[in-house]
N, CA, C and O atoms as a GROMACS GRO file, in nm:
protein
  256
    1ALA      N    1  -0.553  -0.617  -1.880
    1ALA     CA    2  -0.608  -0.525  -1.782
    1ALA      C    3  -0.703  -0.595  -1.687
    1ALA      O    4  -0.728  -0.547  -1.576
    2LYS      N    5  -0.756  -0.710  -1.729
    2LYS     CA    6  -0.846  -0.784  -1.640
    2LYS      C    7  -0.772  -0.829  -1.515
    2LYS      O    8  -0.825  -0.822  -1.404
    3LYS      N    9  -0.647  -0.877  -1.534
    3LYS     CA   10  -0.568  -0.919  -1.418
    3LYS      C   11  -0.537  -0.800  -1.328
    3LYS      O   12  -0.545  -0.811  -1.205
    4SER      N   13  -0.502  -0.687  -1.389
    4SER     CA   14  -0.468  -0.570  -1.307
    4SER      C   15  -0.591  -0.522  -1.230
    4SER      O   16  -0.579  -0.477  -1.117
    5THR      N   17  -0.708  -0.532  -1.292
    5THR     CA   18  -0.831  -0.493  -1.223
    5THR      C   19  -0.858  -0.587  -1.106
    5THR      O   20  -0.899  -0.544  -0.999
    6ALA      N   21  -0.834  -0.717  -1.127
    6ALA     CA   22  -0.852  -0.815  -1.019
    6ALA      C   23  -0.752  -0.788  -0.907
    6ALA      O   24  -0.786  -0.795  -0.789
    7TRP      N   25  -0.627  -0.759  -0.944
    7TRP     CA   26  -0.526  -0.730  -0.842
    7TRP      C   27  -0.562  -0.605  -0.764
    7TRP      O   28  -0.547  -0.600  -0.641
    8GLU      N   29  -0.611  -0.504  -0.834
    8GLU     CA   30  -0.649  -0.380  -0.766
    8GLU      C   31  -0.767  -0.405  -0.674
    8GLU      O   32  -0.774  -0.348  -0.565
    9SER      N   33  -0.859  -0.488  -0.717
    9SER     CA   34  -0.973  -0.523  -0.633
    9SER      C   35  -0.927  -0.598  -0.508
    9SER      O   36  -0.975  -0.573  -0.398
   10ASP      N   37  -0.833  -0.691  -0.528
   10ASP     CA   38  -0.775  -0.763  -0.413
   10ASP      C   39  -0.706  -0.666  -0.318
   10ASP      O   40  -0.719  -0.677  -0.196
   11ALA      N   41  -0.634  -0.570  -0.375
   11ALA     CA   42  -0.565  -0.470  -0.293
   11ALA      C   43  -0.666  -0.387  -0.214
   11ALA      O   44  -0.640  -0.351  -0.099
   12ASP      N   45  -0.780  -0.356  -0.275
   12ASP     CA   46  -0.886  -0.282  -0.204
   12ASP      C   47  -0.936  -0.361  -0.083
   12ASP      O   48  -0.957  -0.305   0.024
   13HIS      N   49  -0.954  -0.491  -0.103
   13HIS     CA   50  -1.001  -0.576   0.008
   13HIS      C   51  -0.897  -0.580   0.121
   13HIS      O   52  -0.932  -0.571   0.239
   14VAL      N   53  -0.771  -0.594   0.083
   14VAL     CA   54  -0.663  -0.596   0.183
   14VAL      C   55  -0.659  -0.462   0.257
   14VAL      O   56  -0.642  -0.459   0.378
   15MET      N   57  -0.674  -0.353   0.183
   15MET     CA   58  -0.672  -0.219   0.242
   15MET      C   59  -0.784  -0.203   0.345
   15MET      O   60  -0.761  -0.155   0.456
   16ARG      N   61  -0.905  -0.244   0.307
   16ARG     CA   62  -1.017  -0.231   0.400
   16ARG      C   63  -0.994  -0.316   0.525
   16ARG      O   64  -1.024  -0.271   0.636
   17ALA      N   65  -0.942  -0.436   0.508
   17ALA     CA   66  -0.915  -0.522   0.623
   17ALA      C   67  -0.806  -0.462   0.711
   17ALA      O   68  -0.816  -0.465   0.834
   18ALA      N   69  -0.702  -0.408   0.648
   18ALA     CA   70  -0.592  -0.347   0.724
   18ALA      C   71  -0.640  -0.224   0.801
   18ALA      O   72  -0.604  -0.205   0.917
   19MET      N   73  -0.721  -0.141   0.736
   19MET     CA   74  -0.774  -0.022   0.804
   19MET      C   75  -0.863  -0.062   0.921
   19MET      O   76  -0.855  -0.004   1.029
   20SER      N   77  -0.945  -0.161   0.900
   20SER     CA   78  -1.034  -0.208   1.006
   20SER      C   79  -0.952  -0.256   1.126
   20SER      O   80  -0.980  -0.221   1.240
   21LYS      N   81  -0.851  -0.338   1.096
   21LYS     CA   82  -0.764  -0.390   1.203
   21LYS      C   83  -0.690  -0.276   1.272
   21LYS      O   84  -0.676  -0.275   1.394
   22LEU      N   85  -0.642  -0.180   1.194
   22LEU     CA   86  -0.569  -0.067   1.249
   22LEU      C   87  -0.655   0.009   1.349
   22LEU      O   88  -0.612   0.035   1.461
   23PHE      N   89  -0.776   0.045   1.309
   23PHE     CA   90  -0.863   0.123   1.398
   23PHE      C   91  -0.911   0.040   1.517
   23PHE      O   92  -0.940   0.095   1.623
   24ARG      N   93  -0.920  -0.090   1.499
   24ARG     CA   94  -0.965  -0.177   1.607
   24ARG      C   95  -0.853  -0.203   1.709
   24ARG      O   96  -0.879  -0.208   1.829
   25ASP      N   97  -0.731  -0.220   1.660
   25ASP     CA   98  -0.624  -0.272   1.746
   25ASP      C   99  -0.516  -0.173   1.786
   25ASP      O  100  -0.442  -0.200   1.882
   26GLU      N  101  -0.503  -0.061   1.717
   26GLU     CA  102  -0.392   0.031   1.747
   26GLU      C  103  -0.430   0.129   1.858
   26GLU      O  104  -0.517   0.214   1.838
   27PRO      N  105  -0.365   0.117   1.974
   27PRO     CA  106  -0.400   0.205   2.085
   27PRO      C  107  -0.338   0.346   2.075
   27PRO      O  108  -0.391   0.442   2.131
   28ASP      N  109  -0.226   0.356   2.005
   28ASP     CA  110  -0.155   0.484   1.998
   28ASP      C  111  -0.206   0.567   1.880
   28ASP      O  112  -0.194   0.527   1.764
   29VAL      N  113  -0.263   0.682   1.910
   29VAL     CA  114  -0.324   0.766   1.806
   29VAL      C  115  -0.221   0.814   1.705
   29VAL      O  116  -0.250   0.819   1.585
   30ARG      N  117  -0.102   0.849   1.750
   30ARG     CA  118   0.002   0.895   1.657
   30ARG      C  119   0.038   0.786   1.556
   30ARG      O  120   0.047   0.812   1.436
   31THR      N  121   0.057   0.666   1.606
   31THR     CA  122   0.089   0.553   1.519
   31THR      C  123  -0.027   0.526   1.423
   31THR      O  124  -0.005   0.499   1.305
   32LEU      N  125  -0.148   0.532   1.474
   32LEU     CA  126  -0.266   0.510   1.392
   32LEU      C  127  -0.270   0.609   1.275
   32LEU      O  128  -0.293   0.570   1.161
   33ILE      N  129  -0.247   0.736   1.304
   33ILE     CA  130  -0.251   0.839   1.200
   33ILE      C  131  -0.140   0.815   1.097
   33ILE      O  132  -0.164   0.828   0.977
   34LYS      N  133  -0.021   0.780   1.143
   34LYS     CA  134   0.091   0.754   1.051
   34LYS      C  135   0.061   0.634   0.961
   34LYS      O  136   0.079   0.641   0.840
   35LEU      N  137   0.015   0.526   1.021
   35LEU     CA  138  -0.013   0.406   0.943
   35LEU      C  139  -0.129   0.427   0.847
   35LEU      O  140  -0.127   0.377   0.734
   36LYS      N  141  -0.228   0.501   0.890
   36LYS     CA  142  -0.342   0.531   0.802
   36LYS      C  143  -0.294   0.607   0.679
   36LYS      O  144  -0.337   0.578   0.567
   37ALA      N  145  -0.205   0.703   0.698
   37ALA     CA  146  -0.150   0.779   0.585
   37ALA      C  147  -0.072   0.688   0.491
   37ALA      O  148  -0.082   0.700   0.369
   38ILE      N  149   0.007   0.597   0.547
   38ILE     CA  150   0.083   0.503   0.465
   38ILE      C  151  -0.012   0.414   0.385
   38ILE      O  152   0.008   0.393   0.265
   39TYR      N  153  -0.114   0.361   0.451
   39TYR     CA  154  -0.212   0.275   0.382
   39TYR      C  155  -0.279   0.350   0.267
   39TYR      O  156  -0.301   0.294   0.160
   40GLU      N  157  -0.312   0.477   0.290
   40GLU     CA  158  -0.377   0.556   0.186
   40GLU      C  159  -0.284   0.578   0.067
   40GLU      O  160  -0.327   0.577  -0.048
   41ILE      N  161  -0.156   0.599   0.095
   41ILE     CA  162  -0.058   0.614  -0.013
   41ILE      C  163  -0.048   0.484  -0.093
   41ILE      O  164  -0.044   0.486  -0.216
   42LEU      N  165  -0.043   0.372  -0.022
   42LEU     CA  166  -0.037   0.242  -0.091
   42LEU      C  167  -0.161   0.219  -0.177
   42LEU      O  168  -0.152   0.162  -0.286
   43GLU      N  169  -0.275   0.262  -0.130
   43GLU     CA  170  -0.399   0.250  -0.208
   43GLU      C  171  -0.390   0.334  -0.335
   43GLU      O  172  -0.431   0.290  -0.442
   44THR      N  173  -0.336   0.454  -0.324
   44THR     CA  174  -0.318   0.539  -0.441
   44THR      C  175  -0.222   0.475  -0.540
   44THR      O  176  -0.244   0.480  -0.661
   45VAL      N  177  -0.116   0.414  -0.490
   45VAL     CA  178  -0.019   0.346  -0.576
   45VAL      C  179  -0.086   0.234  -0.654
   45VAL      O  180  -0.064   0.220  -0.774
   46THR      N  181  -0.167   0.152  -0.587
   46THR     CA  182  -0.234   0.043  -0.658
   46THR      C  183  -0.332   0.097  -0.762
   46THR      O  184  -0.347   0.039  -0.869
   47ASP      N  185  -0.399   0.206  -0.730
   47ASP     CA  186  -0.490   0.267  -0.828
   47ASP      C  187  -0.414   0.315  -0.951
   47ASP      O  188  -0.458   0.295  -1.064
   48ARG      N  189  -0.298   0.378  -0.930
   48ARG     CA  190  -0.219   0.428  -1.042
   48ARG      C  191  -0.162   0.311  -1.124
   48ARG      O  192  -0.153   0.322  -1.246
   49CYS      N  193  -0.126   0.202  -1.060
   49CYS     CA  194  -0.077   0.085  -1.133
   49CYS      C  195  -0.186   0.032  -1.225
   49CYS      O  196  -0.158  -0.006  -1.339
   50GLU      N  197  -0.309   0.029  -1.177
   50GLU     CA  198  -0.420  -0.015  -1.261
   50GLU      C  199  -0.437   0.081  -1.379
   50GLU      O  200  -0.460   0.037  -1.492
   51ASP      N  201  -0.425   0.210  -1.354
   51ASP     CA  202  -0.435   0.309  -1.462
   51ASP      C  203  -0.327   0.285  -1.568
   51ASP      O  204  -0.356   0.289  -1.688
   52VAL      N  205  -0.205   0.261  -1.524
   52VAL     CA  206  -0.094   0.236  -1.618
   52VAL      C  207  -0.122   0.109  -1.699
   52VAL      O  208  -0.100   0.107  -1.820
   53ALA      N  209  -0.169   0.004  -1.633
   53ALA     CA  210  -0.200  -0.120  -1.704
   53ALA      C  211  -0.307  -0.096  -1.811
   53ALA      O  212  -0.298  -0.150  -1.921
   54ASN      N  213  -0.406  -0.015  -1.778
   54ASN     CA  214  -0.511   0.017  -1.875
   54ASN      C  215  -0.456   0.096  -1.994
   54ASN      O  216  -0.496   0.073  -2.108
   55ILE      N  217  -0.366   0.189  -1.967
   55ILE     CA  218  -0.305   0.267  -2.074
   55ILE      C  219  -0.221   0.177  -2.165
   55ILE      O  220  -0.230   0.186  -2.288
   56ILE      N  221  -0.141   0.090  -2.104
   56ILE     CA  222  -0.058  -0.002  -2.182
   56ILE      C  223  -0.146  -0.093  -2.267
   56ILE      O  224  -0.116  -0.118  -2.384
   57GLU      N  225  -0.254  -0.143  -2.209
   57GLU     CA  226  -0.345  -0.228  -2.284
   57GLU      C  227  -0.402  -0.152  -2.404
   57GLU      O  228  -0.412  -0.206  -2.514
   58GLY      N  229  -0.439  -0.026  -2.383
   58GLY     CA  230  -0.490   0.056  -2.492
   58GLY      C  231  -0.389   0.074  -2.603
   58GLY      O  232  -0.424   0.068  -2.721
   59ILE      N  233  -0.264   0.096  -2.567
   59ILE     CA  234  -0.158   0.112  -2.666
   59ILE      C  235  -0.139  -0.017  -2.745
   59ILE      O  236  -0.123  -0.014  -2.867
   60ILE      N  237  -0.140  -0.129  -2.675
   60ILE     CA  238  -0.123  -0.259  -2.742
   60ILE      C  239  -0.238  -0.284  -2.840
   60ILE      O  240  -0.215  -0.326  -2.954
   61VAL      N  241  -0.360  -0.258  -2.797
   61VAL     CA  242  -0.476  -0.280  -2.884
   61VAL      C  243  -0.470  -0.186  -3.004
   61VAL      O  244  -0.501  -0.227  -3.116
   62GLU      N  245  -0.430  -0.063  -2.981
   62GLU     CA  246  -0.420   0.036  -3.089
   62GLU      C  247  -0.318  -0.005  -3.194
   62GLU      O  248  -0.338   0.021  -3.313
   63ASN      N  249  -0.211  -0.068  -3.150
   63ASN     CA  250  -0.101  -0.101  -3.242
   63ASN      C  251  -0.102  -0.247  -3.286
   63ASN      O  252  -0.006  -0.294  -3.348
   64ALA      N  253  -0.207  -0.319  -3.255
   64ALA     CA  254  -0.213  -0.461  -3.293
   64ALA      C  255  -0.252  -0.477  -3.438
   64ALA      O  256  -0.262  -0.590  -3.487
   0.00000   0.00000   0.00000
């Protein structure tokens, strides 16, 4: 789970950088809104992956 936490943290950094670039560089409001929604979905996916990794780790520890 330590690796998954590190990956999720890396994903958070990438997300913040992408959002910053999006709001700084995207002139079209419609595109900005669409991309922002996609980025937020990707952030949720990475959060859920970390949750799954933690659950799997718990199962492994329980059954070791």
